[in-house]
C-alpha positions in Angstrom: -22.4 71.1 -27.7 -19.5 73.1 -28.3 -18.7 71.5 -31.6 -22.5 72.1 -32.7 -24.1 74.8 -33.7 -27.4 76.6 -31.7 -30.4 76.7 -34.3 -33.6 77.7 -33.0 -36.3 76.2 -34.4 -40.2 76.8 -35.2 -42.0 73.8 -35.9 -45.7 73.5 -36.8 -48.4 70.1 -35.3 -50.3 70.8 -38.0 -53.6 68.8 -38.0 -57.0 68.9 -40.6 -60.1 68.1 -39.4 -60.1 64.7 -39.4 -57.4 64.9 -37.0 -54.4 63.6 -38.9 -51.0 65.4 -38.8 -49.2 66.9 -41.9 -45.9 65.4 -42.2 -42.9 66.2 -45.3 -41.0 63.5 -46.8 -37.3 64.6 -47.0 -35.3 62.7 -49.6 -31.5 64.5 -48.8 -29.8 61.8 -50.7 -27.2 61.0 -48.6 -29.3 59.4 -46.2 -32.7 57.6 -45.8 -35.3 59.5 -46.3 -37.6 60.7 -43.5 -40.4 62.9 -42.4 -40.7 65.6 -40.8 -43.3 68.1 -39.8 -43.9 71.4 -41.1 -40.8 73.8 -39.2 -37.3 75.4 -39.7 -35.2 78.0 -38.6 -35.5 80.9 -36.5 -33.9 84.0 -38.7 -31.9 86.5 -36.1 -34.0 88.5 -34.3 -37.3 87.1 -34.9 -39.5 85.2 -32.3 -40.3 81.7 -32.9 -44.1 82.8 -32.9 -43.5 84.7 -35.8 -41.1 82.0 -37.5 -44.0 79.7 -36.8 -46.3 82.1 -38.5 -43.7 82.4 -41.6 -42.7 78.9 -41.6 -46.1 77.7 -41.9 -47.4 79.8 -45.0 -44.2 79.4 -46.6 -44.1 75.4 -47.0 -48.0 74.8 -46.7 -49.1 78.3 -48.1 -51.7 78.2 -44.9 -51.5 81.7 -43.2 -52.8 81.2 -39.7 -51.6 82.1 -36.1 -49.7 79.5 -34.5 -51.2 80.1 -30.6 -49.2 79.5 -27.9 -46.1 77.5 -27.7 -47.5 73.5 -27.2 -43.9 72.0 -26.5 -40.2 72.7 -26.9 -37.2 69.8 -27.4 -33.6 70.2 -27.2 -32.5 68.1 -30.0 -29.5 67.2 -31.9 -28.6 66.1 -35.4 -26.4 67.1 -38.8 -28.3 69.3 -41.0 -29.8 68.3 -44.4 -26.7 70.7 -45.6 -24.5 68.9 -43.2 -24.1 71.0 -40.0 -23.5 69.8 -36.4 -26.2 71.6 -34.6 -28.0 71.6 -31.4 -32.0 72.6 -31.9 -34.0 74.7 -29.3 -37.1 73.4 -31.1 -40.4 75.2 -29.6 -44.3 73.3 -31.7 -46.8 75.4 -32.2 -50.7 73.6 -32.5 -52.5 75.1 -36.0 -55.2 73.4 -37.3 -56.9 74.1 -40.5 -59.9 73.2 -42.1 -57.3 73.0 -45.7 -57.1 69.6 -47.1 -54.8 70.8 -50.1 -51.0 71.7 -49.4 -49.1 74.7 -51.7 -45.3 74.0 -51.8 -44.2 77.3 -54.6 -43.3 79.4 -51.1 -40.4 76.1 -50.5 -36.4 77.5 -50.7 -34.7 76.0 -53.8 -33.2 73.8 -50.7 -37.0 72.5 -49.6 -37.6 72.2 -53.2 -34.6 69.7 -53.9 -35.1 67.7 -50.9 -38.7 67.8 -49.5 -40.4 65.3 -52.2 -44.0 65.1 -50.9 -46.4 65.4 -48.1 -49.2 63.7 -47.0 -51.9 63.8 -43.9 -50.9 61.0 -41.5 -54.0 59.4 -38.6 -52.0 58.3 -35.5 -51.9 54.3 -36.5 -50.7 55.3 -40.1 -47.4 57.0 -37.9 -46.9 54.1 -35.3 -46.9 51.8 -38.4 -44.7 53.8 -40.7 -41.6 52.2 -41.6 -39.7 55.1 -42.4 -38.5 57.8 -39.6 -40.6 60.8 -38.6 -39.5 63.2 -36.1 -40.1 64.3 -33.5 -39.9 60.6 -32.5 -42.4 61.7 -30.0 -45.0 62.3 -32.0 -47.3 60.9 -31.1 -46.7 60.9 -27.1 -46.3 65.0 -28.2 -50.2 65.0 -30.1 -51.6 62.6 -26.8 -50.3 64.7 -24.4 -52.0 68.1 -26.0 -54.7 65.6 -26.0 -55.0 66.6 -29.8 
């Protein structure tokens, strides 16, 4: 991990009233498109819970308490900006009755690469052709009884 930068990240498992999970479609241009949960890097000095609350608001327009951390993953990948990282990802389960997502809070980079969003059922996730991250999303949701 010495050649990678540490990247703490807060990720949201956002479930709607029907138990579907929100995923964003990323199309970075230099690699195939993929889908991912809302969330992002923890700012210096920021707590994971605060980052989860901020990311939820910025990426979805939903103001909600992220509650306690429900899962953790350590993963290595190359960010959309091309930076090799090892990420300490902390996951927070948030339930919402919101049907629509507000993306006006997206950063310039997010506006460029986040090309859509949708609510997925478990069956749709299992059958989806494009990659979905985290790769063990279905297992994470099952473990939470979500």
